[in-house]
Z-matrix of the N, CA and C atoms (Angstrom, degrees):
N
C 1 1.443
C 2 1.533 1 108.64
N 3 1.314 2 114.82 1 148.81
C 4 1.463 3 120.04 2 -179.38
C 5 1.516 4 110.71 3 -111.80
N 6 1.337 5 114.91 4 150.45
C 7 1.453 6 120.72 5 175.91
C 8 1.522 7 109.21 6 -72.28
N 9 1.320 8 116.03 7 138.60
C 10 1.458 9 121.32 8 179.69
C 11 1.523 10 110.55 9 -91.12
N 12 1.325 11 115.71 10 154.13
C 13 1.456 12 120.32 11 173.57
C 14 1.526 13 108.31 12 -71.87
N 15 1.318 14 116.85 13 169.12
C 16 1.463 15 120.94 14 178.80
C 17 1.530 16 110.75 15 -58.46
N 18 1.321 17 117.65 16 -45.26
C 19 1.472 18 121.89 17 -179.95
C 20 1.522 19 111.06 18 -64.01
N 21 1.327 20 117.15 19 -41.70
C 22 1.466 21 120.79 20 179.38
C 23 1.526 22 110.71 21 -65.05
N 24 1.330 23 116.14 22 -42.67
C 25 1.458 24 120.19 23 178.89
C 26 1.527 25 111.07 24 -63.27
N 27 1.316 26 116.20 25 -39.71
C 28 1.463 27 120.95 26 179.31
C 29 1.531 28 110.93 27 -60.72
N 30 1.315 29 116.30 28 -42.80
C 31 1.466 30 120.93 29 178.41
C 32 1.530 31 110.25 30 -68.22
N 33 1.323 32 117.17 31 -41.60
C 34 1.466 33 120.22 32 -179.72
C 35 1.529 34 111.57 33 -63.24
N 36 1.319 35 117.70 34 -39.98
C 37 1.467 36 120.64 35 179.08
C 38 1.530 37 109.74 36 -59.15
N 39 1.318 38 116.12 37 -41.26
C 40 1.467 39 120.66 38 178.23
C 41 1.523 40 110.56 39 -66.60
N 42 1.335 41 117.09 40 -44.61
C 43 1.469 42 120.39 41 178.82
C 44 1.525 43 111.95 42 -63.22
N 45 1.322 44 117.62 43 -40.75
C 46 1.461 45 119.88 44 177.55
C 47 1.524 46 110.00 45 -61.60
N 48 1.316 47 116.22 46 -37.88
C 49 1.457 48 120.39 47 179.97
C 50 1.533 49 111.51 48 -70.10
N 51 1.322 50 116.53 49 -45.52
C 52 1.471 51 120.86 50 -176.96
C 53 1.534 52 112.96 51 -80.92
N 54 1.315 53 117.21 52 -26.65
C 55 1.469 54 126.12 53 -176.89
C 56 1.529 55 113.25 54 74.61
N 57 1.305 56 118.53 55 -38.83
C 58 1.472 57 124.01 56 175.39
C 59 1.511 58 106.88 57 -145.84
N 60 1.349 59 116.56 58 138.25
C 61 1.463 60 117.96 59 -177.40
C 62 1.517 61 111.80 60 -160.47
N 63 1.306 62 114.31 61 152.61
C 64 1.460 63 122.56 62 169.63
C 65 1.524 64 106.76 63 -89.57
N 66 1.321 65 117.11 64 164.70
C 67 1.466 66 120.73 65 178.96
C 68 1.529 67 110.01 66 -55.98
N 69 1.326 68 117.33 67 -42.68
C 70 1.473 69 119.83 68 -177.66
C 71 1.527 70 111.78 69 -64.07
N 72 1.351 71 117.68 70 -31.86
C 73 1.464 72 120.91 71 177.28
C 74 1.526 73 110.85 72 -65.33
N 75 1.326 74 115.33 73 -41.49
C 76 1.467 75 121.06 74 178.59
C 77 1.517 76 109.38 75 -66.57
N 78 1.310 77 116.13 76 -45.28
C 79 1.469 78 122.07 77 -179.79
C 80 1.527 79 111.14 78 -57.61
N 81 1.324 80 117.42 79 -40.61
C 82 1.468 81 121.85 80 179.28
C 83 1.523 82 112.28 81 -61.13
N 84 1.318 83 116.69 82 -33.29
C 85 1.470 84 121.65 83 -176.81
C 86 1.531 85 113.67 84 -84.59
N 87 1.326 86 116.78 85 -14.73
C 88 1.459 87 119.74 86 -179.16
C 89 1.528 88 109.90 87 -73.99
N 90 1.342 89 116.88 88 146.35
C 91 1.466 90 119.88 89 -178.77
C 92 1.531 91 112.06 90 -71.57
N 93 1.307 92 115.42 91 159.25
C 94 1.470 93 121.15 92 174.75
C 95 1.517 94 109.12 93 -76.20
N 96 1.287 95 118.97 94 147.76
C 97 1.465 96 127.78 95 -6.15
C 98 1.527 97 110.18 96 -72.77
N 99 1.303 98 115.63 97 130.58
C 100 1.457 99 121.65 98 -177.18
C 101 1.532 100 111.10 99 -72.85
N 102 1.332 101 115.96 100 140.73
C 103 1.470 102 118.99 101 175.02
C 104 1.528 103 109.86 102 -71.67
N 105 1.306 104 115.95 103 168.54
C 106 1.465 105 121.15 104 176.95
C 107 1.528 106 109.81 105 -67.85
N 108 1.318 107 116.05 106 151.71
C 109 1.459 108 123.03 107 177.47
C 110 1.526 109 109.89 108 -52.83
N 111 1.339 110 116.68 109 -45.44
C 112 1.473 111 121.06 110 -178.51
C 113 1.527 112 111.81 111 -63.15
N 114 1.312 113 117.18 112 -32.85
C 115 1.465 114 120.82 113 178.85
C 116 1.527 115 110.02 114 -65.17
N 117 1.329 116 116.51 115 -46.44
C 118 1.472 117 120.99 116 178.98
C 119 1.524 118 109.63 117 -63.48
N 120 1.313 119 116.34 118 -42.44
C 121 1.467 120 121.24 119 178.78
C 122 1.526 121 110.72 120 -59.76
N 123 1.305 122 116.93 121 -41.65
C 124 1.470 123 122.08 122 179.14
C 125 1.530 124 110.67 123 -64.73
N 126 1.329 125 116.39 124 -44.24
C 127 1.471 126 120.53 125 178.96
C 128 1.526 127 110.07 126 -59.58
N 129 1.327 128 116.87 127 -42.72
C 130 1.463 129 120.60 128 179.82
C 131 1.528 130 110.96 129 -64.51
N 132 1.319 131 117.30 130 -40.51
C 133 1.476 132 119.43 131 178.17
C 134 1.527 133 110.91 132 -64.24
N 135 1.328 134 117.19 133 -37.27
C 136 1.476 135 120.66 134 176.48
C 137 1.532 136 109.20 135 -64.34
N 138 1.326 137 116.63 136 -42.35
C 139 1.467 138 120.28 137 178.07
C 140 1.530 139 111.07 138 -62.47
N 141 1.323 140 116.59 139 -34.65
C 142 1.476 141 120.00 140 175.89
C 143 1.519 142 110.30 141 -64.76
N 144 1.322 143 116.59 142 -45.23
C 145 1.473 144 120.51 143 179.80
C 146 1.521 145 111.46 144 -62.31
N 147 1.338 146 116.93 145 -32.91
C 148 1.462 147 121.52 146 179.49
C 149 1.534 148 111.85 147 -80.07
N 150 1.346 149 117.43 148 -7.55
C 151 1.447 150 121.27 149 178.29
C 152 1.520 151 115.37 150 86.27
N 153 1.331 152 117.28 151 14.64
C 154 1.459 153 121.27 152 -179.67
C 155 1.520 154 112.81 153 -90.30
N 156 1.331 155 117.05 154 -25.45
C 157 1.460 156 122.14 155 -172.84
C 158 1.523 157 110.04 156 -130.96
N 159 1.322 158 115.16 157 143.04
C 160 1.456 159 121.41 158 172.24
C 161 1.519 160 107.89 159 -119.66
N 162 1.330 161 116.28 160 173.04
C 163 1.462 162 118.13 161 177.64
C 164 1.523 163 110.99 162 -145.40
N 165 1.301 164 113.69 163 159.52
C 166 1.455 165 122.37 164 172.77
C 167 1.523 166 105.37 165 -126.13
N 168 1.326 167 115.92 166 132.41
C 169 1.461 168 118.32 167 -178.03
C 170 1.523 169 111.15 168 -100.57
N 171 1.300 170 113.98 169 142.16
C 172 1.462 171 123.95 170 174.66
C 173 1.523 172 105.13 171 -124.57
N 174 1.310 173 116.66 172 84.86
C 175 1.461 174 120.37 173 -173.60
C 176 1.518 175 108.92 174 68.97
N 177 1.323 176 116.41 175 -119.33
C 178 1.471 177 120.33 176 -179.93
C 179 1.526 178 111.96 177 -96.89
N 180 1.334 179 117.12 178 3.44
C 181 1.461 180 121.55 179 179.20
C 182 1.519 181 109.16 180 -100.80
N 183 1.340 182 115.43 181 137.01
C 184 1.463 183 121.30 182 -179.89
C 185 1.524 184 110.16 183 -115.50
N 186 1.328 185 114.20 184 131.18
C 187 1.459 186 120.68 185 174.38
C 188 1.527 187 106.52 186 -106.07
N 189 1.318 188 116.48 187 127.32
C 190 1.462 189 121.89 188 -175.34
C 191 1.525 190 110.51 189 -105.19
N 192 1.331 191 115.08 190 150.76
C 193 1.459 192 121.48 191 179.55
C 194 1.526 193 108.88 192 -149.08
N 195 1.342 194 116.87 193 150.14
C 196 1.468 195 120.02 194 -179.63
C 197 1.524 196 111.80 195 -72.86
N 198 1.311 197 116.12 196 140.92
C 199 1.464 198 122.25 197 174.01
C 200 1.528 199 110.80 198 -100.92
N 201 1.316 200 116.20 199 -23.78
C 202 1.460 201 122.21 200 178.64
C 203 1.526 202 107.62 201 -104.53
N 204 1.321 203 118.04 202 123.24
C 205 1.468 204 119.96 203 178.66
C 206 1.535 205 111.53 204 -65.36
N 207 1.321 206 115.58 205 147.48
C 208 1.463 207 121.24 206 179.83
C 209 1.525 208 111.07 207 -56.98
N 210 1.327 209 116.69 208 -42.44
C 211 1.468 210 120.72 209 -178.67
C 212 1.531 211 111.27 210 -60.45
N 213 1.319 212 116.72 211 -40.23
C 214 1.470 213 121.16 212 179.90
C 215 1.533 214 110.87 213 -64.22
N 216 1.334 215 116.58 214 -44.47
C 217 1.465 216 119.93 215 179.95
C 218 1.533 217 110.66 216 -68.96
N 219 1.330 218 116.41 217 -38.61
C 220 1.470 219 120.31 218 178.61
C 221 1.521 220 110.06 219 -60.99
N 222 1.311 221 116.70 220 -43.99
C 223 1.471 222 121.12 221 178.93
C 224 1.533 223 110.66 222 -61.44
N 225 1.323 224 116.76 223 -43.26
C 226 1.460 225 121.89 224 178.57
C 227 1.532 226 110.93 225 -61.21
N 228 1.345 227 116.03 226 -48.99
C 229 1.471 228 120.41 227 -177.83
C 230 1.524 229 111.52 228 -65.92
N 231 1.331 230 116.19 229 -38.06
C 232 1.450 231 119.29 230 178.78
C 233 1.529 232 110.30 231 -65.81
N 234 1.321 233 116.41 232 -38.10
C 235 1.463 234 120.24 233 176.22
C 236 1.518 235 111.59 234 -61.07
N 237 1.333 236 116.43 235 -42.52
C 238 1.471 237 120.67 236 176.38
C 239 1.531 238 110.69 237 -61.39
N 240 1.325 239 115.31 238 -44.98
C 241 1.463 240 122.22 239 -179.78
C 242 1.525 241 110.62 240 -60.10
N 243 1.331 242 115.94 241 -47.50
C 244 1.465 243 120.44 242 -179.59
C 245 1.519 244 111.54 243 -61.46
N 246 1.324 245 116.22 244 -42.88
C 247 1.460 246 120.44 245 -179.58
C 248 1.528 247 111.23 246 -66.05
N 249 1.314 248 115.96 247 -45.96
C 250 1.468 249 121.42 248 -174.73
C 251 1.527 250 113.17 249 -68.89
N 252 1.331 251 117.55 250 -41.72
C 253 1.454 252 120.54 251 -172.76
C 254 1.521 253 115.35 252 -105.77
N 255 1.339 254 118.57 253 -21.16
C 256 1.460 255 120.30 254 -173.87
C 257 1.525 256 113.97 255 -131.76
N 258 1.338 257 117.97 256 16.75
C 259 1.465 258 121.87 257 178.49
C 260 1.527 259 112.42 258 50.16
N 261 1.334 260 116.11 259 37.88
C 262 1.465 261 122.80 260 -179.44
C 263 1.531 262 113.29 261 58.14
N 264 1.318 263 116.57 262 26.06
C 265 1.467 264 120.82 263 -178.85
C 266 1.529 265 110.12 264 -106.36
N 267 1.338 266 115.08 265 113.30
C 268 1.462 267 119.22 266 177.93
C 269 1.523 268 110.89 267 -69.04
N 270 1.319 269 117.15 268 -29.28
C 271 1.464 270 118.65 269 178.06
C 272 1.533 271 110.13 270 -68.13
N 273 1.337 272 117.41 271 -36.87
C 274 1.477 273 119.73 272 175.16
C 275 1.532 274 110.43 273 -64.69
N 276 1.330 275 116.36 274 -40.71
C 277 1.462 276 121.17 275 177.88
C 278 1.531 277 110.15 276 -61.91
N 279 1.324 278 116.63 277 -49.62
C 280 1.468 279 120.67 278 -179.68
C 281 1.525 280 110.91 279 -61.20
N 282 1.320 281 116.44 280 -42.28
C 283 1.458 282 121.00 281 178.90
C 284 1.527 283 111.13 282 -61.65
N 285 1.330 284 116.50 283 -43.13
C 286 1.462 285 121.31 284 178.60
C 287 1.529 286 110.87 285 -59.44
N 288 1.339 287 116.78 286 -50.75
C 289 1.461 288 119.68 287 -177.78
C 290 1.526 289 111.84 288 -67.76
N 291 1.322 290 116.40 289 -33.07
C 292 1.461 291 119.89 290 177.35
C 293 1.524 292 110.28 291 -63.16
N 294 1.317 293 116.36 292 -46.98
C 295 1.470 294 120.90 293 -179.05
C 296 1.527 295 111.61 294 -68.93
N 297 1.325 296 117.00 295 -45.24
C 298 1.471 297 121.07 296 -175.18
C 299 1.518 298 112.94 297 -70.51
N 300 1.323 299 116.90 298 -27.75
C 301 1.467 300 120.08 299 -175.90
C 302 1.517 301 113.27 300 -111.90
N 303 1.331 302 116.95 301 8.78
C 304 1.467 303 121.57 302 -179.78
C 305 1.524 304 112.02 303 46.02
N 306 1.336 305 115.96 304 52.03
C 307 1.461 306 120.28 305 -178.97
C 308 1.522 307 110.58 306 -69.52
N 309 1.315 308 115.44 307 139.01
C 310 1.463 309 120.68 308 177.09
C 311 1.526 310 109.68 309 -82.85
N 312 1.307 311 115.65 310 168.77
C 313 1.457 312 121.02 311 177.66
C 314 1.526 313 110.46 312 -61.52
N 315 1.335 314 117.52 313 -38.21
C 316 1.462 315 121.60 314 178.96
C 317 1.526 316 110.54 315 -64.61
N 318 1.333 317 117.93 316 -40.54
C 319 1.467 318 121.28 317 178.99
C 320 1.526 319 110.83 318 -65.69
N 321 1.334 320 116.62 319 -40.55
C 322 1.465 321 120.43 320 177.52
C 323 1.529 322 111.02 321 -64.17
N 324 1.330 323 116.75 322 -40.17
C 325 1.456 324 120.43 323 177.65
C 326 1.525 325 110.88 324 -64.56
N 327 1.321 326 117.04 325 -39.92
C 328 1.468 327 120.78 326 177.72
C 329 1.524 328 110.47 327 -62.37
N 330 1.318 329 117.01 328 -41.10
C 331 1.470 330 121.39 329 177.75
C 332 1.526 331 109.55 330 -63.25
N 333 1.315 332 117.21 331 -45.53
C 334 1.464 333 121.22 332 179.35
C 335 1.533 334 111.10 333 -60.20
N 336 1.335 335 116.39 334 -40.84
C 337 1.467 336 120.04 335 178.90
C 338 1.525 337 110.96 336 -64.15
N 339 1.319 338 117.87 337 -39.64
C 340 1.462 339 121.80 338 177.25
C 341 1.526 340 110.73 339 -63.54
N 342 1.326 341 116.24 340 -42.99
C 343 1.467 342 120.76 341 178.62
C 344 1.529 343 110.08 342 -62.38
N 345 1.310 344 116.98 343 -43.53
C 346 1.464 345 120.78 344 179.10
C 347 1.522 346 111.18 345 -61.43
N 348 1.352 347 116.95 346 -41.97
C 349 1.469 348 120.80 347 178.15
C 350 1.514 349 110.85 348 -60.78
N 351 1.325 350 116.70 349 -44.99
C 352 1.475 351 121.33 350 -179.72
C 353 1.524 352 110.77 351 -63.74
N 354 1.329 353 116.85 352 -39.59
C 355 1.456 354 120.42 353 179.28
C 356 1.524 355 111.14 354 -64.70
N 357 1.326 356 117.20 355 -38.51
C 358 1.462 357 121.16 356 178.11
C 359 1.521 358 110.55 357 -65.71
N 360 1.334 359 117.52 358 -39.63
C 361 1.459 360 121.74 359 178.77
C 362 1.521 361 110.50 360 -61.12
N 363 1.332 362 116.52 361 -42.02
C 364 1.464 363 120.66 362 -178.71
C 365 1.517 364 111.59 363 -68.66
N 366 1.317 365 118.36 364 -30.12
C 367 1.462 366 122.07 365 179.78
C 368 1.519 367 111.89 366 -72.55
N 369 1.340 368 116.92 367 -26.06
C 370 1.482 369 121.09 368 -176.39
C 371 1.485 370 113.27 369 -75.27
């Protein structure tokens, strides 16, 4: 999988939310100042070439949909983030957030309990 540009990621977030969309639907959801219609169309075609987006045609109208699930891309990006900034160490990550956010012992315990719950779900 490849990392997306900021513009590509912005379009993908909208597509993941909408599940299926025309270019104009995506354009409506983009923040102001809105890019040109052709710019959004170009970004979507690039995403198609990268294998992130598929389309169904209705005459000259194209409806686009994600081919890569949001969870899969999130996992990939988080892995890159962990490697780049924390040497793949979750303890370094936890330590960083603890220091930067002045987490209390109770907050850390709550986080640990959430992690334990998620781990149990995956084991089932």
